[in-house]
C-alpha positions as CSV (number, residue, x, y, z in Angstrom):
1,M,-39.0,72.7,23.7
2,F,-42.0,70.3,23.4
3,S,-41.3,69.6,19.7
4,R,-37.6,69.0,20.5
5,S,-38.5,66.5,23.2
6,I,-40.9,64.7,20.8
7,L,-38.2,64.5,18.1
8,S,-35.6,63.2,20.5
9,R,-38.0,60.5,21.7
10,M,-38.7,59.5,18.1
11,A,-35.0,59.4,17.3
12,T,-34.4,57.2,20.4
13,K,-37.2,54.8,19.4
14,N,-35.8,54.6,15.8
15,G,-32.3,53.9,17.1
16,F,-33.6,51.2,19.4
17,R,-35.5,49.7,16.5
18,Q,-32.5,49.8,14.2
19,L,-30.3,48.2,16.9
20,S,-32.9,45.5,17.5
21,T,-33.2,44.8,13.8
22,A,-29.4,44.7,13.3
23,S,-29.1,42.3,16.3
24,S,-31.8,40.1,15.0
25,N,-30.3,40.0,11.5
26,A,-26.9,39.2,13.0
27,T,-28.5,36.4,15.0
28,K,-30.2,35.0,11.9
29,N,-26.9,35.2,9.9
30,A,-25.0,33.4,12.7
31,A,-27.7,30.7,12.8
32,S,-27.6,30.3,9.1
33,N,-23.8,30.1,9.0
34,K,-23.9,27.5,11.7
35,F,-26.4,25.5,9.8
36,L,-24.4,25.7,6.6
37,I,-21.2,24.7,8.4
38,T,-22.9,21.8,10.2
39,G,-24.5,20.6,6.9
40,A,-21.1,20.8,5.1
41,A,-19.4,18.9,7.9
42,L,-22.1,16.2,7.9
43,A,-21.9,15.9,4.1
44,G,-18.2,15.5,4.2
45,I,-18.3,12.9,6.9
46,T,-21.0,11.0,5.1
47,A,-19.0,11.1,1.8
48,S,-15.8,10.0,3.5
49,G,-17.6,7.1,5.2
50,L,-19.1,6.0,1.9
51,L,-15.8,6.2,0.1
52,Y,-14.1,4.2,2.8
53,A,-16.8,1.5,2.7
54,E,-16.5,1.3,-1.0
55,S,-12.7,0.9,-0.8
56,L,-13.1,-2.2,1.4
57,T,-14.8,-4.1,-1.4
58,A,-13.8,-4.9,-5.0
59,N,-16.4,-6.0,-7.6
60,A,-15.7,-7.5,-11.0
61,M,-16.7,-5.5,-14.1
62,T,-18.4,-8.5,-15.8
63,A,-19.6,-12.0,-14.8
64,A,-16.7,-13.6,-16.6
65,E,-14.2,-11.8,-14.3
66,H,-15.7,-13.3,-11.1
67,G,-13.4,-15.9,-9.5
68,L,-13.3,-17.8,-6.3
69,H,-12.2,-15.4,-3.5
70,S,-8.9,-16.5,-1.9
71,P,-8.9,-17.2,1.8
72,E,-6.8,-15.1,4.2
73,F,-3.5,-16.5,5.4
74,D,-1.4,-15.6,8.4
75,W,1.7,-14.2,6.6
76,P,4.9,-13.4,8.6
77,Q,4.8,-9.7,7.7
78,N,1.2,-9.2,8.9
79,G,1.0,-6.9,11.9
80,P,2.5,-3.5,12.7
81,F,5.7,-4.8,14.1
82,E,6.3,-7.9,11.9
83,T,8.8,-8.2,9.1
84,F,9.3,-10.5,6.1
85,D,10.7,-14.0,6.6
86,H,14.1,-13.5,5.0
87,A,14.9,-17.2,4.9
88,S,11.6,-17.7,3.0
89,I,12.6,-14.9,0.6
90,R,15.9,-16.7,-0.1
91,R,14.1,-20.0,-0.8
92,G,11.5,-18.0,-2.9
93,Y,14.2,-16.6,-5.1
94,Q,15.4,-20.1,-5.7
95,V,11.9,-21.2,-6.8
96,Y,11.6,-18.2,-9.0
97,R,15.0,-18.8,-10.7
98,E,14.5,-22.5,-11.2
99,V,10.7,-22.5,-12.1
100,C,9.1,-19.1,-12.7
101,A,12.1,-17.4,-14.6
102,A,11.5,-19.7,-17.6
103,C,8.5,-17.4,-18.5
104,H,8.2,-14.5,-16.2
105,S,10.5,-11.5,-15.7
106,L,11.5,-9.2,-12.9
107,D,12.3,-6.0,-14.8
108,R,12.0,-3.7,-11.9
109,V,14.2,-5.6,-9.4
110,A,18.0,-4.9,-9.4
111,W,20.6,-7.4,-8.2
112,R,21.8,-4.9,-5.5
113,T,18.4,-5.0,-3.7
114,L,19.0,-8.7,-2.8
115,V,22.2,-7.8,-0.8
116,G,21.5,-8.0,2.9
117,V,18.0,-9.3,2.4
118,S,18.4,-12.8,1.2
119,H,22.0,-13.2,0.0
120,T,25.4,-11.8,0.8
121,N,27.3,-9.4,-1.4
122,S,29.6,-12.0,-2.9
123,E,26.6,-14.4,-3.6
124,V,24.7,-11.7,-5.5
125,K,27.8,-10.8,-7.5
126,E,28.3,-14.4,-8.6
127,M,24.6,-14.6,-9.6
128,A,24.8,-11.4,-11.6
129,E,28.0,-12.5,-13.4
130,E,26.2,-15.6,-14.7
131,F,24.4,-13.3,-17.2
132,E,25.7,-11.1,-19.9
133,Y,24.6,-7.5,-20.5
134,D,25.1,-5.1,-23.4
135,D,28.3,-3.0,-23.0
136,E,29.6,0.1,-24.8
137,P,30.8,-0.7,-28.4
138,D,34.4,-1.0,-29.1
139,D,36.5,1.4,-31.2
140,N,35.1,-0.1,-34.4
141,G,31.5,0.2,-33.3
142,N,31.0,-3.5,-32.7
143,P,28.7,-4.3,-29.8
144,K,30.2,-6.0,-26.8
145,K,28.9,-8.0,-23.9
146,R,30.0,-7.9,-20.2
147,P,29.3,-9.8,-17.1
148,G,26.5,-8.6,-14.9
149,K,27.0,-6.2,-12.0
150,L,25.1,-5.3,-8.9
151,A,23.7,-2.2,-10.5
152,D,22.1,-4.3,-13.3
153,Y,18.5,-5.4,-13.2
154,I,17.5,-9.1,-13.2
155,P,17.1,-10.1,-16.9
156,G,14.0,-11.6,-18.3
157,P,13.6,-14.8,-20.3
158,Y,12.6,-13.1,-23.6
159,P,14.2,-10.2,-25.5
160,N,10.8,-8.6,-26.3
161,E,7.1,-9.0,-26.1
162,Q,6.8,-10.6,-29.5
163,A,9.2,-13.4,-28.5
164,A,7.3,-13.9,-25.3
165,R,4.0,-14.3,-27.1
166,A,5.4,-16.6,-29.7
167,A,6.8,-18.9,-27.1
168,N,3.5,-19.0,-25.1
169,Q,0.8,-19.5,-27.8
170,G,0.0,-15.8,-28.0
171,A,-0.3,-15.3,-24.2
172,L,2.0,-12.7,-22.6
173,P,3.4,-13.8,-19.2
174,P,3.1,-10.8,-16.9
175,D,6.1,-9.2,-15.2
176,L,6.2,-10.3,-11.5
177,S,8.0,-7.2,-10.1
178,L,4.7,-5.7,-8.8
179,I,2.3,-8.7,-9.2
180,V,1.4,-8.8,-5.5
181,K,0.3,-5.2,-5.5
182,A,-1.4,-5.5,-8.9
183,R,-3.8,-8.3,-7.9
184,H,-6.7,-8.0,-5.6
185,G,-6.0,-10.2,-2.6
186,G,-2.2,-9.7,-2.8
187,S,-0.2,-12.6,-1.4
188,D,-3.4,-14.6,-0.6
189,Y,-4.4,-14.6,-4.3
190,I,-0.9,-15.6,-5.5
191,F,-0.7,-18.5,-3.1
192,S,-4.2,-19.6,-3.8
193,L,-3.6,-19.5,-7.5
194,L,-0.4,-21.5,-7.4
195,T,-2.0,-24.2,-5.2
196,G,-5.5,-24.1,-6.6
197,Y,-5.2,-26.3,-9.7
198,P,-7.6,-29.2,-9.6
199,E,-6.9,-32.5,-11.2
200,D,-9.7,-32.0,-13.7
201,A,-12.0,-29.1,-14.6
202,P,-15.6,-29.4,-13.1
203,E,-18.3,-30.9,-15.2
204,G,-19.9,-28.4,-17.6
205,V,-16.8,-26.2,-17.8
206,T,-15.6,-25.7,-21.4
207,L,-12.0,-24.4,-21.8
208,P,-10.3,-22.9,-24.9
209,V,-7.6,-24.9,-26.5
210,G,-4.4,-24.8,-24.4
211,A,-6.1,-23.3,-21.4
212,N,-6.2,-24.7,-17.9
213,Y,-8.8,-24.4,-15.1
214,N,-8.1,-22.6,-11.9
215,P,-11.1,-21.4,-9.8
216,Y,-9.1,-18.5,-8.3
217,F,-8.3,-17.0,-11.7
218,P,-11.0,-14.6,-13.0
219,G,-13.2,-16.5,-15.4
220,G,-11.5,-19.8,-14.4
221,S,-9.6,-20.2,-17.7
222,I,-5.8,-19.5,-17.4
223,A,-3.0,-20.0,-19.9
224,M,-0.5,-21.0,-17.2
225,A,-0.6,-24.7,-16.3
226,R,0.3,-26.0,-12.9
227,V,4.1,-25.5,-12.3
228,L,4.7,-26.5,-8.7
229,F,5.0,-30.1,-7.7
230,D,6.4,-31.8,-4.7
231,D,10.2,-32.0,-4.6
232,L,10.5,-29.9,-7.8
233,V,13.5,-28.0,-6.3
234,E,16.0,-29.0,-3.6
235,Y,16.4,-26.3,-0.9
236,E,19.9,-25.7,0.3
237,D,18.7,-25.5,3.9
238,G,17.0,-28.9,3.8
239,T,13.4,-27.6,4.0
240,P,11.0,-30.1,2.4
241,A,10.0,-28.8,-1.0
242,T,6.3,-29.5,-0.9
243,T,3.9,-27.7,-3.3
244,S,2.5,-25.5,-0.5
245,Q,6.0,-24.7,0.8
246,M,7.3,-23.6,-2.6
247,A,4.2,-21.5,-3.2
248,K,4.5,-19.9,0.2
249,D,8.2,-19.1,-0.4
250,V,7.9,-17.7,-3.9
251,T,4.9,-15.6,-2.8
252,Q,6.9,-14.2,0.1
253,F,9.7,-13.4,-2.4
254,L,7.3,-11.7,-4.8
255,N,5.7,-9.7,-2.0
256,W,9.2,-8.4,-1.1
257,C,9.8,-7.5,-4.7
258,S,6.6,-5.4,-4.6
259,E,7.5,-3.8,-1.3
260,P,11.3,-3.9,-0.8
261,E,11.0,-1.0,1.7
262,H,8.5,-2.8,3.9
263,D,10.7,-3.7,6.8
264,E,12.5,-0.3,6.8
265,R,9.2,1.5,6.6
266,K,8.0,-0.2,9.7
267,R,11.2,0.5,11.5
268,Q,11.2,4.2,10.6
269,G,7.5,4.4,11.4
270,L,8.1,3.0,14.9
271,K,10.9,5.5,15.5
272,A,8.7,8.4,14.3
273,I,5.9,7.3,16.6
274,I,8.3,7.2,19.6
275,I,9.9,10.5,18.8
276,L,6.6,12.3,18.1
277,S,5.0,10.9,21.3
278,S,8.0,12.0,23.4
279,L,7.8,15.5,21.9
280,Y,4.1,15.7,22.5
281,L,4.4,14.8,26.1
282,L,7.3,17.2,26.5
283,S,5.2,20.0,24.9
284,V,2.4,19.2,27.3
285,W,4.8,19.5,30.3
286,V,6.3,22.7,29.0
287,K,2.9,24.2,28.4
288,K,1.8,23.4,31.9
289,F,5.1,24.7,33.4
290,K,4.9,28.0,31.4
291,W,1.2,28.7,32.1
292,A,1.0,27.4,35.7
293,G,1.9,30.8,37.2
294,I,-0.5,32.6,35.0
295,K,-3.5,30.3,35.5
296,T,-3.0,30.0,39.3
297,R,-2.5,33.7,40.0
298,Q,-5.1,35.5,42.1
299,F,-6.3,39.1,41.8
300,T,-7.3,40.9,45.0
301,F,-9.0,44.2,45.3
302,T,-8.3,46.4,48.3
303,P,-11.0,49.1,48.5
304,P,-9.8,52.5,49.4
305,K,-10.4,53.6,53.0
306,P,-13.5,55.8,53.3
307,R,-12.7,59.5,53.9
308,K,-13.5,60.8,57.3
């Protein structure tokens, strides 16, 4: 009996020790897991903050690529509820067609996208029919031409890259379909570039043959000369065709070319916010309605009557 009692006491003590050891190990593991999760969360937040801060700035790769930073302008489409100035888009297309189209193309813009934005259906059809496009060959295999249609894309001034370089002393005029998105500064850069040509280059600046000076262009040396001058075009709505007005209008047009879905995206986004906010408030009300009876119920305990 005495030995059994001693063994039972020892077993009990060992059990308590094992339980305490297991509980202490569990506590240590939980603490280490919390530490790892907290460290990973802090590291993720720090990395996200650094990446976001890096995305707000843009640095040139070399000293030659540095240019004068363009100022910020108050464009009509700035703001969450603002849209493009469609009258300016119409004037901007006129500036592009009469000035910019001599060298630059819009390969990714179709005629049909202008309908309802800056021109009517009949106006765009007339503009497209002014150009000829390749059609299917005839029965003898001879190539044919046809007038343009709404489904066609706006043609460029040159048939290929070699012809473009030959006409511009080896320089290739960039396509303007996505030029606003492709340049740091966007619309601000395009407007500053078009209006930033000085009369003469600063003293000490040496330019290559055929180059022009523009402080907003990386390096300052640009092949394109100044192209916008006062009264260069005659707007059909009577707007004075100053240099800054033409630059503003063609920049607005090119911004629309880069983001033709801009206005519709904002409209759809506003609708989505309204619908999702309404559904969220409705879900909160339904949740409170469904759980109100459960959360407010009370439990009472009636002890049994003592026996006599």
